[in-house]
Steps between C-alpha positions, in 0.01 A plus 500: 500500500613846426579713800307826486552647849811513732449637842829578668569577864184701527466727812223730589501712818225743629579781738214537741604789747807377670438137403636327200284215374670235282248369271747308277856402622667391188271287288626319177284284274491401129178481321444306173253531210179339550543414868221508762671620810329523838665733753384378840542686838312663791391852513792725535756259353581719201329320223286791380798729514690254272203481262463876488881553423489241233199664340666841503231648763774547766881544475751310704753649759754273351556210252372451146192372315617402141225442244619347170843636551391850596529624863164618592603622845725764339246613253357856454141571580420497133658173453320360803163607361566328165615197696189484705278570196645248257668222709308453809123431582390556858220315692420619855267367769243763419399522136530867419272477207355832356151495619350693198652272259373146397705185543606514138586866518704456803710237332520695158633807702815315600531340161520839343835556677678223313641466152406137509180460694294183557138542377249595783248262352745207505591578862124516598460161342808370685365608843147360431338835483435549129130553582570762769730730305228771484442491882649765733706407801209561732307221312781244546579287798833542682654199323380630163648833559827348591498294186444808295786679701732204395381517138573874509861441623548239234341718224810710434691178446765545766797270579447501876174455679538612859223402745480644862246281701267467210254288694517687830158640469324178372352191646674164446290378212534828305871531589565159324330627188728809511803279535375285212494803279855599600619147430329498164647833385840383624470203263301637216685841453831377655492772756751499783281518815629623840235462770543612866301353784488392863308198409713187510268303276591724200856349502373171369392661167822675436806386296702650787418622845709785632462517874573852638555589860637811670601662167690193392458194287462219758479226236414410145293178421467359148184303420568240245128437447301808607133438607203664326312750716203239526735231614640676808355422839415846617 
């Protein structure tokens, strides 16, 4: 597999009054094309900070994030904007759909940012909502809204799909449906997916599980035969 991301000695410190909070303490990780990586750890372990820096939302105090040979951590604001717009798709715990746009229009809006977008109609079909494309977010369930949010992130055809607790606001059954969509997009469109969670069950579906604790990578587990979301004993 092609290596698309090199994370090297990543450090992030926050100054809070007279206290320095060490969110990341020297994290290094290689990420490969088409991987499904689960970043697992308790609240406050640094996993969200790691994802935000990889996605160009936050900047490190030290270390490097190298995407396809280019150092993102040393990029200008304009370069970071282009990186976020073209290379990275984000999925968050809360769906952040635009309420006065339909499901299809929400997906199409993101697709318009890309020179090589994926058809909104194809994505609606992929997430099983081809008959709900004309519905507004308020007319969709939480799980349906999250599926639309994932399709929106995929619509601009990014290389990386970064997911921050994407099932955190959903019940178990709906969460499994959302994980199924993420796995399908990982396979169908060859997207590299990085998903962060505190739920240990997620680890069973990843190609690799990166355990983060106290701002450090505690261990990395390789799953030779990852389970499907429906096969996990939650």
